[in-house]
N, C-alpha and C positions, 0 to 999 in steps of 0.2 A: 195801626190795625193789626190784630193778631192773624197769623196765617190760618187758612181754612184747613180743618182736619178732614182730609179726603176719605179716610177710613170711617170717620164718624158719619159723613154724608152718605157713603155707600151703605152702611149699616142701617141708617135711619130710613132710607128709601126702600131697602130690603124688607124691613119690618112693616113699613106703611103701604106696601104694594096692594094688598087686598082691598083696602078702603080708599085708595087714592082718588079714583074717579068721582066718588061721592062727595069729596070735600075740596074740589078744585074748580069752583065756578068761574074764577078769573081765567085759569089756564084753559078751560074749555072754550071760552070766548076768544082767547088769543089765537087758538088754532084756526078759527074761522078767519080772523084778520090776516094770518099768514097765508092762507089759501088765496085770499084776494090779491096778494102780491105776485102770484105766479102768472106767467104768460105762455104756458104750454097749451097747445091745442087740446080740447076736451077729450078727444079720442084719436086713436091712431098713433099716439106717441110711444116710442120705445125707450123713453128717457130712463137713464140709470140714476135712481134717486136714493140718497142716504139721509136718514133721520138720526141725528146725534142726540142721545138722551131720549130715546124713543119711549121710555116708560112703559105704560100698559098697552101701547100700540094704537092709541086713538088716532093720531095724525096719520100713521101708515094706513089705517083703515079708511080714513077719508080720502087719502091719495089713491088708494086702490079703487074706490068707487068712482072717482073722477077720471083717473087715468088707468083703465083696466089693462092696457098693454105695457105699462111701465114696469121696469125691473126694480123692485123695492128691497131695501136693506135697512135694518134697524140696529143701532148700537146703544148699549146702556151699561152702566157700571154695576147695577144691582141685579143679581140673578133672579130674584123673585119678580121684579118688574118684567123681565124677559119671559118668565113663565106665564104671567098674566097676558102678555102680548101674544104668546104662542097659542093660547086658548082662544083669542079673539080673531087671529089672522089666518089666512090660508097658508098651507105649507109652502107655497111658492115664495113667500116672503122670507128672506134670509135674516136671521137674528143672531147677533154676536154680543158677547160680553167684552167690554173694552173701555179704554180711557180716551177722552176727547183730545188729550194732549199727545197721545201716541196712537194714532189711528192705524188699525191693523189691515191696511189696504194698500195696493200698489198705486203708483202715481197715475194720475189722469184716469181714475177708475169710474168717476161719476160725472154726469152732466148737470146735476142739481144736488146741492146739500142744504138741508133744512135743520133747524133746531128750535125747540120751543121751551122756554122757562128752564134752561139748563146752565147756561154759562155764568150765571150769578154765583155758582159754586166753585168757580175757578179764581185763584189768587191773581193770576196773570192771564190776560186774554190773547196777547200776541202769539205765544207759542202754539196755542190751539188754532188760531186763524191761519198761521203759516202751514200747519198740517192740513187744514181744509183746502187751502190754495194748492197744496201739493197733490191732493187726491182729486181735484177738479180738473176736467179736461179744459183746454184753452177755450175761452168764451163761456165756460160753465158758470152757473149762477149760484150765489150763496144768499140765503134768506133766513133770518132768525129773529127770535125775540129773547129778551132776558129782563129780569126785574132790575129797575134802576134806583138811583140814589134816594129818592123820596119814598121808596117802599117802606111800609111799617113806621113812618115817621112818628105817628101817634104813640106807638109802643116805645120807641126809642126815647122820646122826650119825657114820657111818663116815668119810665125807669129812672132816668137821670134825675128828675125832680124828686122822686121818692127816695133815692139813695142819699141825696143831699139832705132832705127833710129828716131822715132817720140817722144822720150822722155817720153813714157807712162809707162815704167818699166825698171828695171835693168836687165841685162843679167842674165839668170838662174832662174828668177821668173816664176810662172805658166803663161801659155799663153792661157788657155781655151780649149785646144784640149784634146781629150781622151787619156789616157795611157793604153796600151795593155799589157797583160801578155806575159812573155817570155817562151821559150821552157823549160828552167830549172825550172821555177815556175810551169808549167804544169806537168812536170815529178815528181817534189817533191809532189805536191798535190795528184797525183794519188797514189804514194807510201804511203803517209800518210793516204790515204783513204782505204788502204789494197788491192788495185788492183794489180793483178799478171801479169807477162809476159808483163810488160809495154814497149811500143815502142813509141817514140816521134820523129818526124822529121818536117822540114818546107820546104816550097817552095815559091818562089817569083812570084807574078802575077802583071802585069803592064797593066793599061788601059789608053788610050790616049784620050784627049778632045781638042776641038778647042781653048779653053781659060780657064782662072781660074774661071770666073763666071759660065760657063757650068759645070766645074768640081764640084764646090761647090753645084750647084743645083742638080746634080746627087747624091751626097752624102746625101743631105737633103731628096731627094725623096725616098731613100730606108729605111727611118724611122729614127732611132736614129743616126743621123749624128754626126761626130766628129769635126764639124766646127763652133761650137758656139763661138761668139766673146768674147773677154775679157770684163770685166765690163766697162761701159761707153757708149757713144753714141754721136749723133750730128755730127757737122763738124769735130771734132777731130777724131771720130771713122772712118768717111769716109776717112780721110787722111791716117789712119793706114791701112784701107782696100786696098786703091789704092797702097800704098807702098808695102804691102804684095804681091799683084798681080804682081807688077813690079818685085819684088825680085824673086818670083816663076818663072815667065816667063823667066827672064834673066838667072837665075841659072840652071833651069831644062828643059826649053823648047827646042824644036828642030823641024825644018821644019814646023814652024807655028802651032805647037801643044804643049800641056803640058801633062806630065804623072802624074798618081797617082799610088803609089805602095802599094800592100797588101802582107804582110808576112802571109801566111796561114800555121798554125801549125796543123799537123795531129797527132793523137794519137790513140793507141789501147791497150787493155788489157783484162783480164778475171777476173771474180769473183773467 
């Protein structure tokens, strides 16, 4: 697996900030599932809550509505995402630019740390989880989601078959799509980071599009898409693209539409 280019991820989300909420139906559903995992009283709580990879601030907005007395902080790598969040949220919410692997907070600063659809952009999970454990107070809770190993499997398999069919690579070689962490990897990283009462599970979400170009455009518009083409270009690349689209449509399409699958991994634990 090639290492993730963090600068590319940051730049992609920076460019995609303005349209992000319009093209993330799965992410918006995931936020509601995360909220279902919280056990704080609906009112009167003064919990100190951190959202890592807060994006445009939607989760912080929902938290503020549910827990009006909580102290909310958001962290994101992309400055434009933070600008979008600042326009949505009250000034009482603290927003900082920073890296999940080097949290700019003192030890035991939060009673709850959340994150949604962010950690799939990390090469290694354990360093981040250790940082989160550091900034959680004893007994504090950590709840998050990320996209798992079966995410975009249709795209991955279609690229690989198209590359083989067009003579651009041998079967089994890298195809340029992103590789996601598995449930076992997430569980192992949490345990190694010293997180207690670990619970990990996954759910499958499917979104349908009119055709493959619309699907790829939607992935691109949410920021760090996983559809970057293999090396090459020109007419040969166009042939591979059209072959991939045909394979995708014929193998996975139904009723004039094509699906894209997201395996959403959820996890929870305590400091």
